[in-house]
C-alpha positions in Angstrom: 9.3 36.2 156.7 7.6 34.4 153.9 10.8 33.8 152.1 12.2 31.8 155.1 9.1 29.8 156.0 8.3 28.5 152.5 11.6 26.6 151.9 11.5 25.1 155.4 7.9 24.0 155.0 8.8 22.2 151.7 11.7 20.5 153.4 9.5 19.2 156.3 6.8 17.9 153.9 9.4 16.2 151.7 11.1 14.5 154.7 7.9 13.4 156.3 6.7 11.8 153.1 9.9 9.9 152.7 9.9 8.7 156.3 6.3 7.4 155.9 7.2 5.5 152.7 10.3 4.0 154.3 8.4 2.8 157.3 5.7 1.2 155.2 8.4 -0.5 153.1 10.0 -1.8 156.2 6.7 -3.1 157.5 6.0 -4.9 154.2 9.5 -6.5 154.4 9.0 -7.6 158.0 5.5 -9.0 157.3 6.8 -11.0 154.3 9.8 -12.2 156.4 7.5 -13.4 159.3 5.1 -15.1 156.8 8.0 -17.1 155.3 9.4 -18.0 158.7 6.0 -19.1 159.9 5.8 -21.4 156.8 9.1 -23.1 157.8 11.7 -21.2 156.0 15.1 -20.7 157.6 16.6 -17.2 157.6 20.0 -16.9 155.9 21.8 -13.5 155.6 24.0 -13.1 152.5 26.5 -10.4 152.5 29.8 -9.1 151.0 32.6 -6.8 152.1 35.6 -5.2 150.4 39.1 -5.9 151.7 41.8 -3.6 150.4 45.4 -4.6 149.9 46.5 -1.8 152.3 44.4 -3.3 155.0 46.2 -6.6 154.5 49.7 -5.2 154.4 49.2 -2.4 156.9 50.8 0.2 154.5 49.4 3.7 154.8 48.5 5.2 151.4 47.1 8.4 150.2 43.5 8.4 148.9 44.6 8.6 145.3 47.1 5.8 145.6 44.7 3.6 147.6 42.1 3.7 144.7 44.7 2.1 142.4 45.5 -0.8 144.7 43.9 -4.2 144.4 40.7 -4.9 146.4 39.2 -8.2 147.2 35.5 -8.9 147.7 34.5 -11.5 150.3 31.1 -13.2 149.9 29.7 -15.3 152.7 26.4 -16.2 154.3 25.3 -17.0 157.9 22.3 -17.9 160.0 21.6 -17.4 163.7 23.7 -20.6 164.3 26.8 -19.3 162.6 28.4 -19.3 159.1 26.7 -21.6 156.6 28.7 -24.7 155.5 29.4 -23.2 152.1 32.7 -22.4 150.4 32.8 -18.7 150.7 34.2 -16.6 147.8 37.2 -14.3 147.9 37.2 -12.5 144.5 39.6 -9.9 143.1 37.3 -7.0 142.2 36.4 -6.4 138.5 38.1 -9.6 137.3 35.3 -12.1 137.7 33.6 -13.1 134.4 29.9 -12.1 134.3 28.8 -15.8 133.7 30.3 -16.8 137.1 28.0 -14.4 139.0 25.0 -16.6 138.6 27.1 -19.7 139.1 28.1 -18.5 142.6 24.5 -17.8 143.6 23.3 -21.1 142.1 25.9 -23.0 144.1 24.9 -21.2 147.3 21.2 -22.0 146.8 22.0 -25.7 146.2 24.2 -25.8 149.3 21.4 -24.2 151.4 18.9 -26.6 150.1 21.1 -29.5 151.1 21.8 -28.3 154.7 18.8 -26.2 155.6 15.9 -27.0 153.3 13.8 -24.0 152.3 15.4 -20.7 153.2 14.9 -16.9 153.1 18.0 -15.4 151.6 18.2 -11.9 153.0 20.4 -9.4 151.2 21.0 -5.6 151.6 19.0 -3.2 149.5 21.1 -1.4 146.9 18.6 1.2 145.6 18.9 4.8 146.5 16.5 6.5 148.9 15.1 8.8 146.1 13.5 5.7 144.5 11.3 5.3 147.6 9.8 8.7 147.2 7.8 7.8 144.1 6.0 4.9 145.9 2.8 5.3 147.8 2.0 3.0 150.7 -1.1 2.9 153.0 -1.3 1.6 156.5 -4.0 -0.9 155.3 -1.6 -2.8 153.1 -0.8 -6.2 154.5 1.2 -9.2 153.1 -0.9 -12.3 152.6 1.5 -13.9 150.2 5.2 -13.4 149.9 6.0 -11.1 147.1 8.6 -12.1 144.4 11.3 -9.4 144.5 13.1 -8.1 141.5 16.7 -9.2 140.7 19.0 -7.9 143.5 22.5 -6.9 142.5 25.3 -7.1 144.9 28.6 -5.6 143.8 30.0 -9.1 143.1 27.1 -11.4 142.3 23.5 -11.3 141.0 20.8 -12.7 143.3 18.2 -14.0 140.9 14.8 -14.9 142.6 14.1 -17.5 139.9 17.3 -19.4 140.7 16.4 -19.2 144.4 12.8 -20.4 143.9 14.0 -23.3 141.8 15.8 -24.5 144.9 12.9 -23.8 147.3 14.2 -20.5 148.6 13.0 -16.9 148.5 15.1 -13.7 148.2 14.3 -10.6 150.3 16.0 -7.2 150.5 16.3 -5.3 153.7 15.0 -1.7 152.9 17.9 0.7 152.5 17.1 3.0 155.5 17.0 -0.1 157.8 20.3 -1.8 156.8 21.1 -2.5 160.4 18.4 -5.2 160.3 21.1 -7.1 158.3 23.7 -8.3 160.8 26.6 -9.0 158.4 28.3 -5.7 159.1 29.1 -6.9 162.6 30.9 -9.9 161.2 32.8 -7.8 158.7 33.9 -5.5 161.5 35.1 -8.4 163.5 37.0 -9.8 160.5 38.8 -6.6 159.7 39.8 -5.9 163.3 41.3 -9.4 163.4 43.2 -8.7 160.2 44.6 -5.4 161.6 45.6 -6.9 164.9 47.0 -10.2 163.6 48.4 -9.7 160.1 52.0 -9.8 161.3 51.5 -13.3 162.6 50.5 -14.5 159.1 53.5 -12.8 157.4 56.6 -14.6 156.1 59.7 -12.5 155.4 62.7 -13.4 153.3 65.9 -11.3 153.3 68.3 -11.9 150.5 71.6 -10.2 149.7 70.2 -7.7 147.2 66.5 -7.6 148.1 63.9 -8.7 150.6 60.3 -9.7 150.2 57.3 -10.4 152.3 54.6 -13.1 151.8 51.2 -12.8 153.6 49.1 -15.9 154.1 46.0 -14.1 153.1 43.6 -17.1 152.9 44.7 -18.3 156.3 44.3 -14.8 157.7 40.7 -14.6 156.4 39.9 -18.1 157.6 41.0 -17.4 161.1 39.3 -14.1 161.1 36.0 -15.7 160.2 36.3 -18.2 162.9 36.4 -15.4 165.5 32.7 -14.8 164.7 31.6 -17.8 166.7 28.0 -19.3 166.7 27.4 -17.7 170.1 28.3 -14.3 168.7 26.0 -14.9 165.8 23.2 -15.8 168.1 23.7 -12.5 170.1 23.7 -10.4 166.9 20.7 -12.1 165.3 18.7 -11.9 168.5 19.3 -8.1 168.6 18.1 -7.9 165.0 15.0 -9.9 165.9 14.2 -7.5 168.8 14.4 -4.6 166.3 12.2 -6.5 163.9 9.5 -7.1 166.6 9.7 -3.4 167.7 9.1 -2.2 164.1 6.3 -4.7 163.6 4.5 -3.4 166.7 5.3 0.3 166.0 4.6 0.5 162.2 1.6 -1.8 162.1 
């Protein structure tokens, strides 16, 4: 009996320790977020998604073949009022020079400063859950001043807090176990469903004597897909996120 109980007990202790650390990290994130919002910062969600060529063309590929096909990364930002008035980026993966990573984030920060003033730029946490286990949190920890986060790396750009602060903004990362507090996944799902259901309408086909080819108006397809995520839909999604935030603030505090 001892041989069975001991491994189970270790698993329970390990899992409970991680859950406590994750909850306290979420609480610290939410307290910082509310402090900045109380000080007049507008909340902006910055996100990215990958769009494979097979999704655009509708061709079914094996897993091995799909890995060799081009993939684009779409970068955009939104608030509770809708997409921000910024020229979103559609980048071919692995072909963007490193220098342009900071240029994109710099341009976004300047645009946000122009249209919104001071902002909280919320991104998704990229660290693995194992990194949380080495941290110790106590229930007495509170946030009196917003903490300066470390550099946050998305797959396509680098979100540097120094660049953000130079434009009057702050960068916050949603803790990894609570990624659903970042509403961009809803927008990406809406976009990809639009691509699947409407890609034929954005396709031009030419048939010659010896060959035929197809041209897909990719930029127009993405543009129309983004428009389907209307300001009213953004308000619904962000209100749902805020209800979860309030619930965790009451539960974890």
